[in-house]
C-alpha positions in Angstrom: 2.2 -23.5 -9.7 5.6 -21.7 -9.8 3.9 -18.3 -9.6 1.9 -19.4 -6.5 5.0 -20.7 -4.7 7.2 -17.8 -5.7 4.3 -15.5 -4.7 4.3 -16.9 -1.2 8.0 -16.3 -0.9 7.5 -12.8 -2.3 4.9 -12.0 0.4 7.3 -13.2 3.1 10.1 -11.1 1.8 7.9 -8.0 1.6 6.5 -8.4 5.1 10.0 -9.1 6.4 11.4 -5.9 4.9 8.4 -4.0 6.3 9.2 -5.2 9.8 12.9 -4.5 9.3 12.3 -1.0 8.1 10.3 -0.2 11.2 12.7 -2.0 13.6 15.7 -0.2 12.2 14.3 3.3 11.7 11.2 3.6 13.9 8.4 5.9 12.9 10.6 7.5 10.2 10.9 4.1 8.7 7.2 3.8 8.3 7.1 7.1 6.4 9.9 5.9 4.2 8.0 2.7 3.6 5.0 4.6 2.5 7.0 6.7 0.1 8.7 3.7 -1.4 5.6 1.4 -1.5 3.4 3.9 -3.3 5.8 4.2 -6.1 6.9 0.5 -6.3 3.3 -0.7 -6.2 2.4 1.4 -9.2 5.3 0.0 -11.2 4.4 -3.5 -10.2 0.7 -3.2 -11.1 1.6 -2.8 -14.8 2.6 -6.5 -14.8 -0.1 -9.1 -15.1 0.5 -12.8 -14.1 -1.4 -16.0 -14.4 -2.0 -18.0 -11.2 -3.3 -21.6 -11.0 -6.6 -22.2 -12.8 -5.6 -19.5 -15.3 -6.6 -16.7 -12.9 -5.3 -13.4 -14.1 -4.1 -10.8 -11.6 -1.8 -7.9 -11.4 1.2 -7.5 -9.1 1.4 -4.7 -6.6 -1.2 -6.2 -4.2 1.3 -7.0 -1.5 2.7 -3.5 -1.5 -0.7 -2.0 -1.4 -1.6 -4.1 1.6 1.5 -3.0 3.4 0.4 0.6 2.9 -2.8 -0.2 4.9 -0.7 -2.0 7.5 1.5 1.1 7.8 -1.4 3.5 8.3 -3.0 1.1 10.8 0.2 0.8 12.7 0.7 4.5 12.8 -2.9 5.0 14.0 -2.4 2.3 16.6 0.8 3.5 18.1 1.0 7.2 17.3 -2.5 8.4 16.7 -4.8 9.3 13.8 -3.0 12.5 13.0 0.2 10.6 12.2 -1.7 8.1 10.0 -3.2 11.0 8.1 0.2 12.6 7.7 1.6 9.4 6.2 -1.3 9.2 3.7 -0.6 12.8 2.6 3.1 11.9 2.3 2.4 8.9 0.1 0.0 10.9 -2.1 2.7 13.6 -2.6 5.4 11.0 -3.3 3.3 9.3 -6.0 2.3 12.7 -7.6 5.9 13.9 -7.6 7.2 10.7 -9.2 4.5 10.8 -11.9 5.3 14.4 -12.9 9.1 13.9 -12.8 9.1 10.7 -14.8 6.7 12.1 -17.5 9.2 14.9 -17.9 12.0 12.4 -18.2 10.3 10.7 -21.1 10.0 13.9 -23.0 13.8 14.3 -23.3 15.1 13.1 -26.7 17.4 10.1 -26.2 20.9 9.9 -27.6 21.1 7.5 -30.5 23.0 4.8 -28.5 20.5 5.1 -25.5 19.1 1.8 -24.4 16.8 3.0 -21.6 14.1 5.1 -23.4 12.0 2.2 -24.7 12.0 0.4 -21.4 11.2 3.6 -19.4 8.5 4.4 -21.9 7.0 0.9 -21.4 7.0 1.2 -17.6 6.3 4.9 -17.1 4.3 5.6 -20.3 1.4 3.8 -18.7 1.8 5.8 -15.5 -0.5 8.8 -16.2 -3.6 6.6 -16.3 -2.3 4.2 -13.7 -1.3 7.2 -11.5 -4.7 8.8 -11.9 -6.4 5.6 -10.8 -3.9 5.1 -8.0 -4.0 8.7 -6.7 -7.8 8.7 -6.7 -8.1 5.3 -5.1 -5.2 5.9 -2.7 -6.6 9.2 -1.5 -10.1 8.0 -1.0 -9.4 4.5 0.4 -6.5 5.5 2.7 -8.4 8.3 4.4 -11.4 6.0 4.6 -9.1 3.4 6.3 -7.8 5.9 8.8 -11.4 7.0 9.7 -12.8 3.5 9.9 -9.9 2.3 12.1 -10.5 5.1 14.5 -14.3 4.5 14.5 -13.9 0.7 15.1 -11.4 1.4 17.8 -14.2 3.1 19.8 -16.0 -0.2 20.1 -13.1 -2.7 19.9 -10.3 -0.8 21.7 -8.4 -3.5 23.7 -4.9 -4.5 22.7 -6.1 -8.0 21.8 -8.7 -6.6 19.4 -6.1 -5.1 17.0 -7.0 -7.7 14.4 -10.7 -6.5 14.4 -9.7 -2.9 13.9 -7.1 -3.6 11.3 -9.0 -6.3 9.3 -12.3 -4.5 9.5 -11.0 -1.1 8.3 -8.7 -2.6 5.6 -11.1 -5.1 4.1 -13.7 -2.4 3.5 -11.3 0.3 2.3 -9.3 -2.0 0.1 -12.4 -3.0 -1.8 -13.1 0.7 -2.4 -9.5 1.1 -3.5 -9.7 -1.9 -5.9 -13.0 -0.8 -7.4 -11.9 2.8 -8.1 -8.4 1.8 -9.4 -9.6 -1.0 -11.7 -12.3 1.3 -13.1 -10.0 4.2 -13.9 -6.9 2.3 -14.9 -8.2 -0.8 -16.7 -11.8 -0.1 -17.9 -11.7 -0.2 -21.7 -8.2 -1.6 -21.8 -9.3 -5.2 -21.1 -12.6 -6.8 -22.1 -15.3 -7.2 -19.4 -14.3 -10.8 -18.5 -10.6 -10.0 -17.9 -11.5 -6.7 -16.1 -13.8 -8.6 -13.8 -11.2 -11.2 -13.1 -8.6 -8.6 -12.3 -11.1 -6.8 -10.0 -12.1 -10.0 -8.1 -8.7 -11.6 -7.9 -7.1 -8.3 -6.9 -9.5 -7.9 -4.0 -9.3 -11.6 -3.1 -5.5 -11.3 -3.0 -5.8 -8.2 -0.8 -8.3 -9.9 1.4 -6.0 -12.9 2.0 -2.9 -10.7 2.4 -4.7 -8.6 5.0 -5.3 -11.7 7.1 -1.8 -12.9 6.6 -0.4 -9.5 7.6 -2.2 -9.4 10.9 0.5 -11.3 12.9 3.0 -9.0 11.4 1.1 -6.0 12.8 1.1 -7.6 16.3 4.9 -8.1 16.0 5.5 -4.5 14.8 3.3 -3.1 17.6 5.5 -4.8 20.2 8.6 -2.9 19.0 9.9 -0.3 21.5 12.2 2.6 20.8 14.3 4.5 23.3 13.4 7.9 22.0 9.7 7.1 22.3 10.1 6.0 25.9 11.9 9.1 27.1 10.3 11.2 29.8 8.4 14.1 28.4 7.6 12.3 25.1 4.2 13.5 23.9 3.5 10.6 21.5 1.2 8.8 24.0 -0.6 12.1 24.7 -1.1 12.8 21.0 -2.4 9.2 20.4 -5.0 9.6 23.1 -6.1 13.0 21.8 -6.4 11.6 18.3 
């Protein structure tokens, strides 16, 4: 029960920082969030926890959902091109982190070093996790951007944001979960545990997507002086996209 209650607080804190990052830094804050979240989510996913009824799941789900929220918000306010740009930025950030940290592990530690074993535990798993994440992230995020734009053609009113966001995210997050769990965990866990991780991970993302919908409405309401200046081309770019 502790993990469930702590998890609820964890979600609130994550969503709160997501809003704060956008409120304080605008569109640049969304790009910064993508860069941070792609790395942090892949560190968190190495940790498995037990929820009530002995349900096994990995961490990282909340961060992954905020990535979809970010691309949807960029798509909604700034256009499809900005959302695609953020996906590429996240992909590059994760790739760069993986390469650099693998090089860090190769250095021979000094005899009094206390960090190598911990870094090895966390980042030693990263090549396989990163391969799964990079593949899943690349496919599912671009799918999300495309689905969001497609759904918007039919449900384009401001009140129908929840349809666009939930519809695109719930489909693409299933694709993400299936690809990631197959590459990262197939053969590592037996079929029963692997299936539990797959189902619970998607269920968590499903519930978190719904919980994040009000957060998107709040974020969309934010206005920034530089975006309201005469001559700003953001609205034009959004309409073209």
